C-alpha positions, 0 to 999 in steps of 0.5 A: 131460570133466566127470569130468576137470575135477572130478578136476582141481578136487579135486586143486587143493583137495587141494593147497591143503590140503596146502600149509597143513598138510603140509611134506612135500607140498612134496617132491612139487611141488619138481621138478614141471613149471612148467606145473603150477605156473602152472595151480595159480596160475591156479586160485588167482587165479580162486578169489580173484576169485570169493570176492572177487566174492561178498563184494562182491555180498553185503555191498556191492552191497545197500548201494550200491543202497540209497544210489543209490536214496536219492540218486535220491529226493532229488536235484534235477532233473538230466540228462546231455548228451554225457557232462556232468552238468547239475543244475537247482539252486543249486550246490554242494549237499550231500546227506547220507544219514541213516544213521550214517556214511552217504555224502555226495553233493556236487553241484558244477560243478567240483571246484575250487570251494569245497565245503560241509563234508562227512564221508567217505565222499563222492561228488562229482558234478561237471559233468565226472565222478564223484569218489569218496572224495576231492577228489584222486581222479581223476574218472570221466567220466559217459560211463563210466556214461551217455552221455545221460539227459534226466531223473532217471527215465531216469537211474534206469532206466539205473542199474537196467540197470548193476547187472546188470554189477556181478558182472563189474565186481567180478570185474575189480576183485578179480582184475586187481590180483592177476594182476599182484601175486601172480606178482611176489610169487612171484618175489620170495619165491623169494629166501627159497627161494634163501637157504635153499638157500644154507645147504646150498651147493646151487643148484637150478634157478630153477623149483624155487624158483618152485614152492616160492614159489607153493605157499608163498604159499597160506597167506598168500593164505588169511590175506589173504582171511580178513582182508579178509572180516572187514574187516581189513587195513592194514600189520599184515596185510601184515606177517603176509602176508610173515612167513607166506609167508616161514616156509612157503617157507624151512621147506619148502626147508630140509626138502627139502634137509636130506632130500637130505643125509641 
């Protein structure tokens, strides 16, 4: 059983490599059963989720714990009752982390009241919930984090327990959008394969186009992961993503169908 799993994993890594480096590889997966393509896509998603989780755990979790520790050391007395935050201080109150570009923490009764000037990133700790990054962001109720806590020390203890949930939470944050996005992108990018086939007046079954689209997305996904790991992104990387996937899918389909006519 272990040998079979290892063999399947090595075959997956080989396919990832060939998807990037060898257009002739697409001839071999062009007519393969859809189940194999779905399994390949599932492994792509799992690996992206794992790599994204590792990145967040290595680069972001230590900073988040550091900022949380600083906040608990400097926060006024507070408690959480029935999922509502109560602060024993005159509100609103601004605490700014001393590190350059460090976060600001604003204690407030509600998000609607006038707040002190702050610089992003900002966390607004209001009575009804935690607002992250912007005033327009939807608050996360305290019940998501802590149901009851009678003091700062108890809140700190609960936070220490919550950090052990960081890895599965990070994994969910990374993989859930991809579970919906990448399959939809594969369906959309199959149109590149359709357009290439139209030049040869051929109409292969849809699953053939889908096979090429899924494997042709691999180089684009790798570029996207590299960009995110370097802190890059935005519209430019999305354009590069689309162009890369389109080139691979269109070229692979061209080579397959041109070879059939020779």
